[in-house]
N, C-alpha and C positions, 0 to 999 in steps of 0.2 A: 517784446523783449529783444533787445539788441545784443548781438554777439560781439565779443571783443575780436578785433582784427589782429591777425598775427603781425608781429613787428616786421617792417619792411627792411630787408637786408640791403646794404649798400653794395655797389658793384665790387668794391674791395673785399667785403665780407664774403661775397659769393665766390670770388676768385680764390680767396684764402681757403675757404671750405673745400672747393673743388681740388685745389692743389694738394691739400692734406689727404683728401680721399684718394686721389690718384697715387700718392706715395704709398698709402696703406694698401691700395689695390696691387701695386707692384710687388710688395712683400708677400701678399696673399698668393698671387699668381706664381711667383718664383718658388714659394713653399710647396704649392700643389705640384709643380713640375718636378722639383727635387724629390718629393715623397714618391711620386710615380716612378722616377728613374731609379730610386733606391730598391725598387722591387724587381729590377731587371738584372740579368747577369752582367757583372762588371766587364767581362771580356767582350761582350756584345756592345755595351754602351761605349767602350773605348775603340771599337772598330772604326777604321777609316772608310769614308764614303765620299763621293763627289758632292761638294757643296761649296759655299763661300768660305767655310772653314772645313778642315778635313774630317770632322766628326763632332759628335755631341759634346765630348769633353772640351774640345777646343772652342766650340761655340759658347759653352757656359763660361769658360775663362774670359772670353771676349766680353760677354755681358757683365761679368763681375768687374773686370778692369775698367770698362767704360763707365759703369755706375760709380766706381771709385773716383775716376777722373772728374765726373760732374759733381760729385759730392764735395771734392776739394774746391771746385769752382764756387759752389754755393756757400761754402764756409769761408770763402775769400782767402784761401791758403794757396801756397805754391801748388800749381797743378801737378797731380800725381800722374806720372807717365806709365806707359805700358812696360811690363817686365816679362822676361822669359819665365815660363812657369814649368816646373818639373815635379810638382807634387802629385799626390794620388787623386783619384776620382772623389774620394770622401773629403779630401782637402778642398776640392772645388765646391762640392755641395755645401760644406760648412762655410766656406768663404763667401759664396754668393748670398747665402741666407743672412750671414752676419752683416754684410755690406748693405743689403736691402733693408734690414732692420735698423741699422744706424741711420740710413737715409730717411726712413719713415719717422723714426724717433726725432731726428733733427728738424725735419719739416714741421712736425706736429708741435714743436716748441716755438716756432716763429710767429711773431706778430704780423698782422696784415701789412703794415708798412714795410717789413722786411721782405715779405713775399713779393711785394710790388716794386721793391727797390731795383734799380738797374745795376748790373754787374758787368764791368768792362773786361773783355778777354782780348789779349794780344798774344797770338801764338804764331809759330812759323807757318801754319796752315790756313789760318783765318783770323779775322778780327770781328768782334761783335759786342754790342752794348745793349743786351736785352734784359728784361725784368726777370727776377729770380724764378717766378712761376713758369716762364717760358723754358728755362733750362730744365726745370723739373719735368715739364710735359715732354720735352725732347728726350730726356734720359729714359723716362718710362716708355715712351713710344719706341725708342731704339730697342729697349729690352723686349717689348712686345713683338717687334719684328723678328728678333732672333729666337724668341721662344717658339714662334711659328716654324722657324727653320729646324729647331730641335725636334718638334713634333713630326715634321716631314722626314727628317733623317731617321727618326725612330720608326716611322711607317716603313721606310725602305729597309730597315733592319728586321722587320716582321712584328713590330709592336702595334697592336690594333686597339689598345685600350687607353689611349691618351686622355688626360683630364681636360675638361673645359676650363679655360683660363680667361674667358671673356669678361670685360669690365661690367657688362650688364649682369652677368651671373653673380659677380662679386657683390654688386649693389642689392640684388634680390636676396642673396643669402644673409646680408647684413640686416635686413628688415626684421 
């Protein structure tokens, strides 16, 4: 008795699937991070410490604004620039989760050819003509880097119960 072989995925289908999974992972990881930080005293979360940004709140604003920038690039809109932020910590939590959700929702609607399509960027700082999935990978990798900084800042503030936000854990939990 012969068994049916699973369909062979094309390289484009694999890249599309990975890109969508990575965008969903980013939302999951940001959600875990925000849920954890919501359990901490606001005055401690807003405390300034030596780091690349002066504290957790500022690092989260940077993650949010950078995801916003790359989202505008992926949608082929005028790039959204960084703005001064004067809102509350809860505004940051809400904003970063909304932005990550919008990014994941958008990526999940894209067809393979859209994820593979090149997007030209001409900015005062750099020029690039990469495929959409490369910008998604960059954006999520950037957020991952700064989530690690948030965990380290939290550790320096006495938080010892940081959540795991590893990509592998996300994949294991989805099974």
